[in-house]
ZAMARGU-4260 file (C-alpha; in steps of 0.2 Angstrom, whole numbers, plus 5000, padded with zeros to 4 digits):
<rodrens>
0) 4793/5026/4998 | 4798/5024/4980 | 4817/5020/4977 | 4828/5033/4970 | 4835/5026/4953
5) 4853/5029/4947 | 4863/5023/4932 | 4876/5017/4944 | 4878/5016/4963 | 4895/5014/4971
10) 4896/5007/4989 | 4912/5015/4997 | 4921/5031/4994 | 4939/5026/4995 | 4951/5027/4981
15) 4942/5014/4971 | 4924/5020/4974 | 4926/5038/4972 | 4936/5036/4956 | 4923/5024/4949
20) 4910/5037/4953 | 4919/5052/4945 | 4923/5042/4929 | 4905/5036/4928 | 4899/5054/4929
25) 4911/5060/4916 | 4903/5047/4904 | 4886/5054/4907 | 4880/5042/4920 | 4868/5047/4935
30) 4879/5041/4949 | 4876/5039/4968 | 4889/5035/4981 | 4887/5028/4998 | 4900/5030/5012
35) 4898/5026/5030 | 4912/5035/5038 | 4924/5047/5028 | 4925/5052/5010 | 4942/5046/5003
40) 4941/5030/5013 | 4955/5022/5023 | 4968/5028/5010 | 4965/5046/5012 | 4960/5046/5031
45) 4969/5032/5039 | 4981/5024/5027 | 4992/5030/5012 | 4991/5049/5014 | 4993/5051/5033
50) 5007/5038/5035 | 5017/5047/5021 | 5015/5063/5031 | 5022/5055/5046 | 5036/5047/5037
55) 5041/5064/5029 | 5043/5071/5046 | 5054/5056/5051 | 5064/5059/5035 | 5067/5077/5038
60) 5072/5073/5056 | 5084/5060/5050 | 5092/5073/5038 | 5093/5086/5052 | 5104/5074/5061
65) 5115/5072/5046 | 5117/5091/5043 | 5136/5090/5046 | 5137/5078/5031 | 5132/5092/5020
70) 5143/5106/5028 | 5128/5112/5038 | 5125/5115/5057 | 5110/5111/5067 | 5109/5111/5085
75) 5096/5106/5098 | 5087/5095/5086 | 5071/5088/5092 | 5053/5085/5088 | 5035/5088/5095
80) 5025/5072/5093 | 5008/5081/5094 | 5013/5093/5081 | 5020/5079/5069 | 5003/5070/5071
85) 4993/5086/5069 | 5002/5089/5053 | 4998/5072/5047 | 4979/5074/5051 | 4979/5091/5043
90) 4985/5083/5027 | 4972/5069/5027 | 4958/5082/5031 | 4963/5093/5017 | 4962/5079/5004
95) 4946/5071/5011 | 4938/5088/5009 | 4944/5089/4992 | 4934/5073/4988 | 4919/5081/4994
100) 4922/5095/4981 | 4925/5083/4967 | 4908/5074/4971 | 4899/5091/4970 | 4909/5096/4954
105) 4904/5080/4945 | 4886/5081/4951 | 4887/5064/4961 | 4874/5061/4974 | 4882/5057/4991
110) 4873/5046/5004 | 4882/5045/5021 | 4876/5029/5029 | 4877/5010/5030 | 4873/5001/5014
115) 4865/4984/5012 | 4859/4974/4997 | 4842/4967/5001 | 4840/4961/4983 | 4848/4962/4966
120) 4848/4980/4959 | 4843/4988/4976 | 4854/4997/4989 | 4846/5001/5006 | 4855/5015/5015
125) 4853/5018/5034 | 4857/5036/5037 | 4855/5048/5052 | 4838/5053/5044 | 4831/5036/5041
130) 4832/5023/5028 | 4835/5027/5009 | 4831/5015/4996 | 4841/5016/4980 | 4840/5006/4964
135) 4852/5003/4949 | 4856/4990/4936 | 4874/4993/4940 | 4881/4992/4958 | 4899/4993/4962
140) 4906/4986/4979 | 4921/4996/4985 | 4920/4993/5003 | 4938/4990/5006 | 4947/4981/5020
145) 4952/4982/5038 | 4967/4976/5049 | 4967/4958/5052 | 4965/4953/5071 | 4973/4937/5077
150) 4967/4929/5093 | 4977/4936/5108 | 4985/4950/5098 | 4969/4961/5097 | 4972/4979/5097
155) 4966/4988/5113 | 4972/5006/5108 | 4983/5007/5124 | 4996/4994/5125 | 4993/4985/5108
160) 4990/4997/5093 | 4982/4994/5076 | 4987/5005/5061 | 4974/5018/5066 | 4981/5019/5084
165) 4999/5021/5077 | 4993/5036/5066 | 4988/5045/5082 | 5000/5039/5095 | 4996/5044/5113
170) 5015/5043/5117 | 5031/5039/5109 | 5035/5021/5112 | 5052/5018/5121 | 5052/5000/5117
175) 5041/4994/5102 | 5037/4978/5095 | 5030/4977/5077 | 5021/4961/5072 | 5022/4959/5053
180) 5035/4966/5041 | 5024/4969/5026 | 5022/4987/5020 | 5011/4993/5035 | 5022/4985/5048
185) 5039/4991/5041 | 5033/5008/5038 | 5028/5011/5056 | 5044/5002/5062 | 5054/5014/5051
190) 5044/5030/5058 | 5045/5026/5076 | 5063/5019/5075 | 5069/5035/5066 | 5061/5045/5080
195) 5070/5035/5094 | 5060/5020/5098 | 5070/5004/5102 | 5061/4994/5088 | 5060/4975/5086
200) 5051/4968/5071 | 5044/4950/5071 | 5041/4941/5054 | 5033/4924/5052 | 5041/4922/5035
205) 5059/4919/5031 | 5063/4937/5027 | 5056/4955/5030 | 5046/4962/5016 | 5042/4944/5010
210) 5033/4949/4994 | 5049/4958/4987 | 5063/4950/4978 | 5074/4941/4990 | 5090/4951/4986
215) 5080/4967/4989 | 5073/4961/5005 | 5091/4956/5011 | 5097/4973/5006 | 5083/4982/5016
220) 5086/4971/5031 | 5104/4976/5032 | 5099/4994/5031 | 5086/4992/5045 | 5098/4983/5056
225) 5111/4997/5053 | 5098/5009/5059 | 5096/5000/5075 | 5081/4989/5072 | 5080/4971/5078
230) 5073/4959/5065 | 5067/4942/5070 | 5063/4931/5055 | 5054/4914/5054 | 5047/4919/5071
235) 5030/4920/5079 | 5022/4930/5093 | 5012/4916/5102 | 5005/4927/5116 | 5005/4944/5124
240) 5004/4946/5142 | 4996/4964/5145 | 5000/4973/5161 | 4990/4990/5161 | 5001/5005/5165
245) 5017/4994/5163 | 5018/4986/5146 | 5017/4970/5137 | 5027/4953/5139 | 5028/4945/5122
250) 5031/4926/5120 | 5041/4924/5104 | 5044/4907/5096 | 5059/4905/5085 | 5069/4890/5080
255) 5057/4879/5091 | 5061/4889/5107 | 5050/4902/5115 | 5057/4917/5124 | 5049/4932/5132
260) 5053/4950/5129 | 5046/4966/5137 | 5039/4980/5127 | 5029/4996/5132 | 5020/4996/5115
265) 5015/4983/5102 | 5009/4987/5084 | 5000/4972/5076 | 5001/4973/5057 | 4997/4955/5051
270) 4987/4958/5036 | 4970/4963/5031 | 4952/4956/5029 | 4939/4962/5016 | 4924/4971/5022
275) 4911/4959/5016 | 4900/4957/5032 | 4882/4964/5034 | 4880/4968/5016 | 4868/4954/5011
280) 4881/4946/4999 | 4876/4928/5004 | 4858/4931/4999 | 4863/4937/4982 | 4874/4922/4979
285) 4890/4932/4978 | 4905/4920/4980 | 4917/4925/4995 | 4934/4917/4997 | 4944/4921/5013
290) 4934/4938/5016 | 4937/4944/4998 | 4924/4944/4984 | 4928/4933/4969 | 4928/4942/4953
295) 4933/4939/4935 | 4946/4950/4926 | 4933/4964/4923 | 4928/4964/4942 | 4911/4955/4938
300) 4905/4945/4953 | 4894/4933/4943 | 4879/4942/4949 | 4872/4952/4935 | 4875/4970/4937
305) 4886/4968/4953 | 4904/4972/4952 | 4918/4972/4966 | 4934/4983/4965 | 4949/4987/4976
310) 4954/4978/4993 | 4937/4969/4995 | 4941/4960/4978 | 4958/4954/4983 | 4976/4956/4980
315) 4986/4966/4976 | 4979/4977/4990 | 4984/4994/4983 | 4975/5011/4981 | 4981/5013/4963
320) 4975/4996/4958 | 4958/5000/4966 | 4957/5017/4956 | 4961/5009/4940 | 4948/4995/4943
325) 4936/5009/4947 | 4939/5017/4930 | 4938/5001/4921 | 4921/4996/4929 | 4913/5013/4926
330) 4918/5012/4907 | 4911/4995/4906 | 4895/5000/4914 | 4894/5015/4902 | 4896/5003/4887
335) 4914/5006/4883 | 4927/4992/4880 | 4941/4995/4893 | 4956/4984/4894 | 4957/4973/4910
340) 4970/4977/4923 | 4986/4967/4923 | 4991/4964/4941 | 5009/4960/4936 | 5011/4977/4929
345) 5005/4986/4945 | 5020/4993/4955 | 5021/4990/4974 | 5029/5004/4985 | 5034/5004/5003
350) 5039/5021/5010 | 5051/5015/5024 | 5069/5021/5024 | 5076/5016/5013 | 5061/5015/5001
355) 5057/4999/4992 | 5048/4998/4975 | 5044/4984/4963 | 5034/4978/4948 | 5032/4961/4939
360) 5040/4945/4944 | 5054/4943/4956 | 5070/4933/4950 | 5064/4918/4959 | 5046/4919/4953
365) 5052/4921/4935 | 5062/4905/4936 | 5048/4896/4944 | 5037/4901/4929 | 5050/4892/4918
370) 5059/4908/4911 | 5077/4908/4907 | 5082/4925/4914 | 5095/4938/4912 | 5097/4949/4927
375) 5105/4966/4929 | 5110/4976/4944 | 5116/4993/4947 | 5121/5000/4965 | 5117/5018/4970
380) 5136/5020/4975 | 5139/5020/4956 | 5127/5035/4953 | 5133/5053/4953 | 5116/5060/4959
385) 5114/5048/4973 | 5132/5052/4980 | 5128/5071/4978 | 5112/5068/4988 | 5121/5059/5001
390) 5111/5043/4997 | 5124/5031/4991 | 5115/5015/4998 | 5103/5006/4986 | 5101/4994/4972
395) 5091/4993/4956 | 5088/4976/4949 | 5080/4971/4932 | 5074/4953/4927 | 5072/4950/4908
400) 5066/4935/4898 | 5083/4929/4890 | 5073/4923/4874 | 5062/4938/4870 | 5070/4953/4879
405) 5053/4956/4889 | 5055/4965/4905 | 5048/4952/4917 | 5051/4962/4933 | 5061/4977/4941
410) 5065/4979/4959 | 5073/4993/4969 | 5078/4999/4986 | 5085/5016/4990 | 5081/5034/4990
415) 5065/5039/4979 | 5063/5022/4971 | 5044/5024/4974 | 5045/5038/4961 | 5057/5029/4949
420) 5048/5013/4948 | 5035/5021/4936 | 5047/5021/4922 | 5048/5002/4922 | 5029/5001/4924
425) 5027/5011/4908 | 5040/5000/4900 | 5030/4984/4904 | 5013/4992/4899 | 5020/4997/4882
430) 5028/4979/4881 | 5045/4986/4877 | 5060/4975/4877 | 5078/4978/4882 | 5082/4986/4865
435) 5070/5000/4868 | 5076/5003/4886 | 5094/5003/4881 | 5091/5015/4867 | 5081/5027/4879
440) 5092/5043/4883 | 5091/5046/4902 | 5095/5063/4908 | 5111/5067/4918 | 5113/5068/4933
445) 5098/5059/4939 | 5094/5044/4949 | 5085/5037/4934 | 5101/5034/4926 | 5103/5018/4937
450) 5087/5011/4929 | 5097/5012/4912 | 5112/5005/4919 | 5103/4990/4927 | 5096/4986/4910
455) 5113/4987/4902 | 5120/4976/4915 | 5108/4962/4911 | 5116/4961/4894 | 5134/4964/4900
460) 5135/4982/4894 | 5135/4992/4910 | 5145/5008/4908 | 5149/5014/4926 | 5152/4997/4934
</rodrens>
């Protein structure tokens, strides 16, 4: 059977792959996309979107308990776990279906099946109807990543959960252990803790949310502990003794001593690994480093016509990074001249309570890089809108190059900071200095005024502090 030929073939229909396909089609390319499971990938089906739906339910539940603070009355407050999960799955299903519509709208040919690369320029797809052979001079790997599994900590869906199990929980954990305090771990810890689970978080590094600025991590930890979480830092889960129908005994090592604690549920959130297996990458000469495809700044693998984007291509492991890489690669294939993505200008967002968001260098990283820095801070307690919202706990922090005024980084913890951070992202993209940010008029009363004040504070000019 002759191969079907396309201008571009995308393997994986997550936020990197489907966006690459759409942009390619917009530029007049004949595009095919291959997906083995769900259109929308992990993000829409088992990641970003359904977790935010769960966290929204937890947020509303938390606010209901605070009704008295706002002069309101709410009695008999409770929740239906099945209904909470059903809403989350419904949101994911709606958006995944929307991706199918976008594929049709843009005349993208969709192949549902398992893809392999038997040779350069060829994609073999195993579908329910047999094997399809596709050919193209431009192939984009967007196969994503999956949860890392450590020996002895493997998820079984019963006592030990991966993020997928945690999204469709069979029960509400009474006593929960979360292993890992990155974005995934701390978001699930926040969700279950808010709904009443006795939650313990174990983190091998010296602080929770270890990629964030140390000051922000410390602020977040204080808030988590206040909410009833137990945080164990510089600690390792060495072993899990599973007792079906009973629970799990965790052997936790901290400060050179190993102690045991009993839990009914464990969530393992110890990172991710790239989906690079069974694709045929080795035969093509693709370089893989610790399960991630090695690429240049334009996502080229070194094999002519083969690109890799998103989680399979390495950090930062963020859906919005994957999408923009998809656009860049599609434009490159279409003969355009796109700018490469700048990782340090991509925001990271964690949707725990309180939210955490950041972009650029932390204060410590900036100093390590040799910068002389000016640092500004502004607390939520000094902002009128934050007090009116009943959200006075939070902090906005800015880091500037003392010599040039360049905004090196911005770091936030508090209500809605995942929405606010984009202001600083735009500033970094436009290469603004403290002067432009100071001269920008922020509307009042808004949370965004704290962004202005944090800039002013770096230069000794804060008004409301």
